[in-house]
Each structure stands twice: as C-alpha cells, then as structure tokens.
ChimeraX commands (.cxc) that place a marker at each C-alpha (Angstrom):
marker #1 position 0.09,0.00,0.10 radius 0.5
marker #1 position 2.84,2.37,0.85 radius 0.5
marker #1 position 4.58,1.52,-2.36 radius 0.5
marker #1 position 1.43,2.30,-4.35 radius 0.5
marker #1 position 0.91,5.55,-2.62 radius 0.5
marker #1 position 4.47,6.58,-3.12 radius 0.5
marker #1 position 4.11,5.65,-6.74 radius 0.5
marker #1 position 1.01,7.51,-7.14 radius 0.5
marker #1 position 2.76,10.83,-5.62 radius 0.5
marker #1 position 5.79,10.47,-7.78 radius 0.5
marker #1 position 3.52,10.22,-10.87 radius 0.5
marker #1 position 1.44,13.26,-9.66 radius 0.5
marker #1 position 4.67,15.21,-9.23 radius 0.5
marker #1 position 6.05,14.09,-12.76 radius 0.5
marker #1 position 2.63,15.07,-14.38 radius 0.5
marker #1 position 2.69,18.35,-12.70 radius 0.5
marker #1 position 6.02,19.13,-13.88 radius 0.5
marker #1 position 5.12,18.19,-17.49 radius 0.5
marker #1 position 1.96,20.39,-17.23 radius 0.5
marker #1 position 4.09,23.24,-15.78 radius 0.5
marker #1 position 6.62,22.98,-18.59 radius 0.5
marker #1 position 4.20,22.99,-21.49 radius 0.5
marker #1 position 1.85,25.87,-20.06 radius 0.5
marker #1 position 4.65,28.71,-19.63 radius 0.5
marker #1 position 3.22,32.23,-19.42 radius 0.5
marker #1 position 2.75,34.25,-22.70 radius 0.5
marker #1 position 2.90,37.85,-23.64 radius 0.5
marker #1 position -0.52,39.83,-23.18 radius 0.5
marker #1 position -0.93,42.58,-25.87 radius 0.5
marker #1 position -4.74,43.52,-25.12 radius 0.5
marker #1 position -4.91,44.74,-21.69 radius 0.5
marker #1 position -4.22,48.28,-20.48 radius 0.5
marker #1 position -3.59,48.63,-16.78 radius 0.5
marker #1 position -2.90,51.39,-14.33 radius 0.5
marker #1 position 0.60,50.16,-13.49 radius 0.5
marker #1 position 3.25,47.99,-14.80 radius 0.5
marker #1 position 5.61,45.93,-12.53 radius 0.5
marker #1 position 8.86,44.39,-14.13 radius 0.5
marker #1 position 10.80,41.91,-12.26 radius 0.5
marker #1 position 14.63,42.23,-12.71 radius 0.5
marker #1 position 16.48,39.08,-13.38 radius 0.5
marker #1 position 16.09,38.09,-16.81 radius 0.5
marker #1 position 16.81,39.36,-20.26 radius 0.5
marker #1 position 14.00,41.40,-22.29 radius 0.5
marker #1 position 11.90,42.19,-19.20 radius 0.5
marker #1 position 12.58,45.89,-18.79 radius 0.5
marker #1 position 12.58,46.19,-22.44 radius 0.5
marker #1 position 9.10,44.73,-22.77 radius 0.5
marker #1 position 7.95,47.17,-19.92 radius 0.5
marker #1 position 9.35,50.23,-21.60 radius 0.5
marker #1 position 7.66,49.20,-24.89 radius 0.5
marker #1 position 4.22,48.90,-23.24 radius 0.5
marker #1 position 4.90,52.37,-21.55 radius 0.5
marker #1 position 5.67,53.80,-24.83 radius 0.5
marker #1 position 2.40,52.42,-26.26 radius 0.5
marker #1 position 0.57,54.03,-23.27 radius 0.5
marker #1 position -0.60,50.79,-21.91 radius 0.5
marker #1 position -0.09,52.05,-18.22 radius 0.5
marker #1 position 0.42,55.32,-16.19 radius 0.5
marker #1 position 3.51,54.11,-14.35 radius 0.5
marker #1 position 6.09,51.37,-14.16 radius 0.5
marker #1 position 8.05,49.86,-11.30 radius 0.5
marker #1 position 11.17,47.96,-11.96 radius 0.5
marker #1 position 11.14,45.94,-8.80 radius 0.5
marker #1 position 14.46,44.33,-7.30 radius 0.5
marker #1 position 16.90,46.66,-9.07 radius 0.5
marker #1 position 20.34,46.65,-7.80 radius 0.5
marker #1 position 20.57,49.89,-5.46 radius 0.5
marker #1 position 23.53,51.18,-7.49 radius 0.5
marker #1 position 21.56,51.48,-10.67 radius 0.5
marker #1 position 20.46,54.93,-11.68 radius 0.5
marker #1 position 17.94,56.09,-14.42 radius 0.5
marker #1 position 20.87,57.21,-16.42 radius 0.5
marker #1 position 22.43,53.87,-16.42 radius 0.5
marker #1 position 19.12,52.66,-17.77 radius 0.5
marker #1 position 19.07,55.15,-20.37 radius 0.5
marker #1 position 22.58,54.28,-21.66 radius 0.5
marker #1 position 21.65,50.56,-21.74 radius 0.5
marker #1 position 18.25,51.06,-23.26 radius 0.5
marker #1 position 18.98,53.84,-25.68 radius 0.5
marker #1 position 17.66,57.41,-26.44 radius 0.5
marker #1 position 14.22,56.21,-27.45 radius 0.5
marker #1 position 13.57,55.15,-23.90 radius 0.5
marker #1 position 14.62,58.47,-22.08 radius 0.5
marker #1 position 11.19,60.26,-22.16 radius 0.5
marker #1 position 9.47,57.19,-20.60 radius 0.5
marker #1 position 12.36,56.64,-17.97 radius 0.5
marker #1 position 12.22,60.39,-17.04 radius 0.5
marker #1 position 8.49,60.64,-16.60 radius 0.5
marker #1 position 7.05,57.38,-15.53 radius 0.5
marker #1 position 9.61,54.70,-14.11 radius 0.5
marker #1 position 10.43,53.90,-10.54 radius 0.5
marker #1 position 13.29,51.94,-9.53 radius 0.5
marker #1 position 12.66,49.75,-6.56 radius 0.5
marker #1 position 15.96,48.27,-4.50 radius 0.5
marker #1 position 14.09,46.87,-1.66 radius 0.5
marker #1 position 13.34,43.28,-2.78 radius 0.5
marker #1 position 15.84,40.33,-3.42 radius 0.5
marker #1 position 13.49,37.49,-4.33 radius 0.5
marker #1 position 10.06,36.86,-5.73 radius 0.5
marker #1 position 8.32,37.21,-2.30 radius 0.5
marker #1 position 9.98,40.38,-1.66 radius 0.5
marker #1 position 9.06,41.78,-5.10 radius 0.5
marker #1 position 5.44,41.25,-4.40 radius 0.5
marker #1 position 5.75,43.12,-0.98 radius 0.5
marker #1 position 7.77,45.83,-2.54 radius 0.5
marker #1 position 5.36,46.18,-5.42 radius 0.5
marker #1 position 2.37,45.92,-3.12 radius 0.5
marker #1 position 3.68,48.96,-1.24 radius 0.5
marker #1 position 4.22,50.77,-4.44 radius 0.5
marker #1 position 0.64,50.04,-5.75 radius 0.5
marker #1 position -0.93,51.02,-2.49 radius 0.5
marker #1 position 0.80,54.42,-2.63 radius 0.5
marker #1 position -0.70,55.05,-5.85 radius 0.5
marker #1 position -4.12,53.46,-5.46 radius 0.5
marker #1 position -3.69,51.24,-8.44 radius 0.5
marker #1 position -6.62,48.58,-8.79 radius 0.5
marker #1 position -4.63,46.90,-11.90 radius 0.5
marker #1 position -1.23,46.10,-12.68 radius 0.5
marker #1 position 0.70,44.26,-15.43 radius 0.5
marker #1 position 3.21,41.87,-14.10 radius 0.5
marker #1 position 6.25,41.23,-16.36 radius 0.5
marker #1 position 8.74,38.37,-15.82 radius 0.5
marker #1 position 10.09,35.51,-17.91 radius 0.5
marker #1 position 7.75,32.84,-19.05 radius 0.5
marker #1 position 9.15,30.17,-16.85 radius 0.5
marker #1 position 9.03,32.54,-13.87 radius 0.5
marker #1 position 5.57,33.73,-14.20 radius 0.5
marker #1 position 3.48,31.08,-12.42 radius 0.5
marker #1 position 5.32,31.44,-9.21 radius 0.5
marker #1 position 5.71,35.36,-9.51 radius 0.5
marker #1 position 1.80,35.67,-10.24 radius 0.5
marker #1 position 1.07,33.28,-7.30 radius 0.5
marker #1 position 3.18,35.42,-4.89 radius 0.5
marker #1 position 1.60,38.63,-6.31 radius 0.5
marker #1 position -2.03,37.11,-5.94 radius 0.5
marker #1 position -1.10,35.92,-2.21 radius 0.5
marker #1 position 0.31,39.23,-1.22 radius 0.5
marker #1 position -2.24,41.68,-2.86 radius 0.5
marker #1 position -5.37,39.44,-2.56 radius 0.5
marker #1 position -8.35,40.14,-4.91 radius 0.5
marker #1 position -8.14,43.90,-4.41 radius 0.5
marker #1 position -5.82,44.37,-7.33 radius 0.5
marker #1 position -6.22,42.74,-10.77 radius 0.5
marker #1 position -2.82,41.16,-12.06 radius 0.5
marker #1 position -2.39,40.85,-15.67 radius 0.5
marker #1 position 0.47,38.50,-16.23 radius 0.5
marker #1 position 2.69,39.34,-19.20 radius 0.5
marker #1 position 5.59,36.75,-19.76 radius 0.5
marker #1 position 8.59,37.54,-21.91 radius 0.5
marker #1 position 9.09,34.46,-23.98 radius 0.5
marker #1 position 12.53,32.50,-23.39 radius 0.5
marker #1 position 13.98,28.93,-24.24 radius 0.5
marker #1 position 14.65,27.84,-20.54 radius 0.5
marker #1 position 16.96,24.86,-19.83 radius 0.5
marker #1 position 15.54,21.87,-18.43 radius 0.5
marker #1 position 17.43,22.49,-15.06 radius 0.5
marker #1 position 15.90,26.04,-15.14 radius 0.5
marker #1 position 12.33,24.66,-15.55 radius 0.5
marker #1 position 12.95,21.80,-13.03 radius 0.5
marker #1 position 14.33,24.29,-10.33 radius 0.5
marker #1 position 11.29,26.80,-10.83 radius 0.5
marker #1 position 8.73,24.08,-10.54 radius 0.5
marker #1 position 10.20,22.69,-7.15 radius 0.5
marker #1 position 10.27,26.28,-6.01 radius 0.5
marker #1 position 6.58,26.85,-7.03 radius 0.5
marker #1 position 5.56,23.46,-5.44 radius 0.5
marker #1 position 7.32,24.28,-2.18 radius 0.5
marker #1 position 6.12,27.75,-2.08 radius 0.5
marker #1 position 2.47,26.67,-2.69 radius 0.5
marker #1 position 2.94,23.76,0.09 radius 0.5
marker #1 position 4.51,26.46,2.70 radius 0.5
marker #1 position 1.49,28.92,1.96 radius 0.5
marker #1 position -0.96,25.86,2.41 radius 0.5
marker #1 position 0.58,24.78,5.75 radius 0.5
marker #1 position 0.84,28.80,6.65 radius 0.5
marker #1 position 4.64,28.79,6.97 radius 0.5
marker link #1:1,2 radius 0.2
marker link #1:2,3 radius 0.2
marker link #1:3,4 radius 0.2
marker link #1:4,5 radius 0.2
marker link #1:5,6 radius 0.2
marker link #1:6,7 radius 0.2
marker link #1:7,8 radius 0.2
marker link #1:8,9 radius 0.2
marker link #1:9,10 radius 0.2
marker link #1:10,11 radius 0.2
marker link #1:11,12 radius 0.2
marker link #1:12,13 radius 0.2
marker link #1:13,14 radius 0.2
marker link #1:14,15 radius 0.2
marker link #1:15,16 radius 0.2
marker link #1:16,17 radius 0.2
marker link #1:17,18 radius 0.2
marker link #1:18,19 radius 0.2
marker link #1:19,20 radius 0.2
marker link #1:20,21 radius 0.2
marker link #1:21,22 radius 0.2
marker link #1:22,23 radius 0.2
marker link #1:23,24 radius 0.2
marker link #1:24,25 radius 0.2
marker link #1:25,26 radius 0.2
marker link #1:26,27 radius 0.2
marker link #1:27,28 radius 0.2
marker link #1:28,29 radius 0.2
marker link #1:29,30 radius 0.2
marker link #1:30,31 radius 0.2
marker link #1:31,32 radius 0.2
marker link #1:32,33 radius 0.2
marker link #1:33,34 radius 0.2
marker link #1:34,35 radius 0.2
marker link #1:35,36 radius 0.2
marker link #1:36,37 radius 0.2
marker link #1:37,38 radius 0.2
marker link #1:38,39 radius 0.2
marker link #1:39,40 radius 0.2
marker link #1:40,41 radius 0.2
marker link #1:41,42 radius 0.2
marker link #1:42,43 radius 0.2
marker link #1:43,44 radius 0.2
marker link #1:44,45 radius 0.2
marker link #1:45,46 radius 0.2
marker link #1:46,47 radius 0.2
marker link #1:47,48 radius 0.2
marker link #1:48,49 radius 0.2
marker link #1:49,50 radius 0.2
marker link #1:50,51 radius 0.2
marker link #1:51,52 radius 0.2
marker link #1:52,53 radius 0.2
marker link #1:53,54 radius 0.2
marker link #1:54,55 radius 0.2
marker link #1:55,56 radius 0.2
marker link #1:56,57 radius 0.2
marker link #1:57,58 radius 0.2
marker link #1:58,59 radius 0.2
marker link #1:59,60 radius 0.2
marker link #1:60,61 radius 0.2
marker link #1:61,62 radius 0.2
marker link #1:62,63 radius 0.2
marker link #1:63,64 radius 0.2
marker link #1:64,65 radius 0.2
marker link #1:65,66 radius 0.2
marker link #1:66,67 radius 0.2
marker link #1:67,68 radius 0.2
marker link #1:68,69 radius 0.2
marker link #1:69,70 radius 0.2
marker link #1:70,71 radius 0.2
marker link #1:71,72 radius 0.2
marker link #1:72,73 radius 0.2
marker link #1:73,74 radius 0.2
marker link #1:74,75 radius 0.2
marker link #1:75,76 radius 0.2
marker link #1:76,77 radius 0.2
marker link #1:77,78 radius 0.2
marker link #1:78,79 radius 0.2
marker link #1:79,80 radius 0.2
marker link #1:80,81 radius 0.2
marker link #1:81,82 radius 0.2
marker link #1:82,83 radius 0.2
marker link #1:83,84 radius 0.2
marker link #1:84,85 radius 0.2
marker link #1:85,86 radius 0.2
marker link #1:86,87 radius 0.2
marker link #1:87,88 radius 0.2
marker link #1:88,89 radius 0.2
marker link #1:89,90 radius 0.2
marker link #1:90,91 radius 0.2
marker link #1:91,92 radius 0.2
marker link #1:92,93 radius 0.2
marker link #1:93,94 radius 0.2
marker link #1:94,95 radius 0.2
marker link #1:95,96 radius 0.2
marker link #1:96,97 radius 0.2
marker link #1:97,98 radius 0.2
marker link #1:98,99 radius 0.2
marker link #1:99,100 radius 0.2
marker link #1:100,101 radius 0.2
marker link #1:101,102 radius 0.2
marker link #1:102,103 radius 0.2
marker link #1:103,104 radius 0.2
marker link #1:104,105 radius 0.2
marker link #1:105,106 radius 0.2
marker link #1:106,107 radius 0.2
marker link #1:107,108 radius 0.2
marker link #1:108,109 radius 0.2
marker link #1:109,110 radius 0.2
marker link #1:110,111 radius 0.2
marker link #1:111,112 radius 0.2
marker link #1:112,113 radius 0.2
marker link #1:113,114 radius 0.2
marker link #1:114,115 radius 0.2
marker link #1:115,116 radius 0.2
marker link #1:116,117 radius 0.2
marker link #1:117,118 radius 0.2
marker link #1:118,119 radius 0.2
marker link #1:119,120 radius 0.2
marker link #1:120,121 radius 0.2
marker link #1:121,122 radius 0.2
marker link #1:122,123 radius 0.2
marker link #1:123,124 radius 0.2
marker link #1:124,125 radius 0.2
marker link #1:125,126 radius 0.2
marker link #1:126,127 radius 0.2
marker link #1:127,128 radius 0.2
marker link #1:128,129 radius 0.2
marker link #1:129,130 radius 0.2
marker link #1:130,131 radius 0.2
marker link #1:131,132 radius 0.2
marker link #1:132,133 radius 0.2
marker link #1:133,134 radius 0.2
marker link #1:134,135 radius 0.2
marker link #1:135,136 radius 0.2
marker link #1:136,137 radius 0.2
marker link #1:137,138 radius 0.2
marker link #1:138,139 radius 0.2
marker link #1:139,140 radius 0.2
marker link #1:140,141 radius 0.2
marker link #1:141,142 radius 0.2
marker link #1:142,143 radius 0.2
marker link #1:143,144 radius 0.2
marker link #1:144,145 radius 0.2
marker link #1:145,146 radius 0.2
marker link #1:146,147 radius 0.2
marker link #1:147,148 radius 0.2
marker link #1:148,149 radius 0.2
marker link #1:149,150 radius 0.2
marker link #1:150,151 radius 0.2
marker link #1:151,152 radius 0.2
marker link #1:152,153 radius 0.2
marker link #1:153,154 radius 0.2
marker link #1:154,155 radius 0.2
marker link #1:155,156 radius 0.2
marker link #1:156,157 radius 0.2
marker link #1:157,158 radius 0.2
marker link #1:158,159 radius 0.2
marker link #1:159,160 radius 0.2
marker link #1:160,161 radius 0.2
marker link #1:161,162 radius 0.2
marker link #1:162,163 radius 0.2
marker link #1:163,164 radius 0.2
marker link #1:164,165 radius 0.2
marker link #1:165,166 radius 0.2
marker link #1:166,167 radius 0.2
marker link #1:167,168 radius 0.2
marker link #1:168,169 radius 0.2
marker link #1:169,170 radius 0.2
marker link #1:170,171 radius 0.2
marker link #1:171,172 radius 0.2
marker link #1:172,173 radius 0.2
marker link #1:173,174 radius 0.2
marker link #1:174,175 radius 0.2
marker link #1:175,176 radius 0.2
marker link #1:176,177 radius 0.2
view
C-alpha cells in the first residue's frame, strides 16, 4: 500500500512538472492597466515594460528588485535614447526586494501608494506562475494582476528548479508557513 501511494505521488509530481513545462506564460497584448511591475533578473523584461509604456498601456512602471547602485541614467545608456522620455517621466526603481516574495511586497507598497487597482506583471515565461502566485497571495483580490510573460528558451534545469520552488512555496502557504 505504501509503495502504491508513493508511486502515485511520484506520478502526480511528474505530471505536474510536464504540465508546468508546457503551459508557460505568454505575452499579453490586449489589456491596459494602471501600472506595470517588471521583475528584474532576466533578459527582455525591462525592454518589454518600456515598450508597453511607450504604447501608453499604463500610467507608471516599477522595476522591482533593481540593484541599489543602478540609476535612471544607467538605464538610459543601456536602453538607448528612445527610452529616455519614459524613463524620465514614468519609471520608478525599486531596490528593496531580493527575491520573488519580496518583489510582491515591494510592488504591493508601490501599488498601495498610488491607489492602483490593476497592474501588469512582467517576468520571464518560466518564472510567471510563481511570480503571479506570490502577487495574488500578497495583494489579494483588491488588485487585478495581468500576467505578461517574456518568452524565453529555458533549460531543463531552470524549469525543474522553478517547478520545485513553485511547489514548495504553494505547500508553505498551504501549511501557513
């Protein structure tokens, strides 16, 4: 009986990983929101946020988890002159967070100060499910979160590690830890 139960758990875990791997987040072109939150840590994320701001898809953008030494001028140099206007007027750099959970907390304070009811969450496709879960867990139902994933080509180990983090975080929340 214990062997069968263990086999069932392993099978469910493996099926969960397959489902996680084939249902990665996708870009969202259609929805306008009050704010945009970009989580640092992967290529194309900030660029995606700037592109959406240039298309007037939100009022303001937070780059959460930025290194404290990064300044707007550094971003202008990296992103080029076309991003200068948006960076000057409408982008906040958040440097309080160090992981996905603290990204949600930092963004929650930023969202609360502005009274936003809708935000677009930008991160890599493989990271979206856990990031969206953390944001929903922290912000509750008061804020509508629109996921907008940057497509990547993640390695197996990246997906496997992210799946385990996602499962463990859900279990921790379920056990109220």
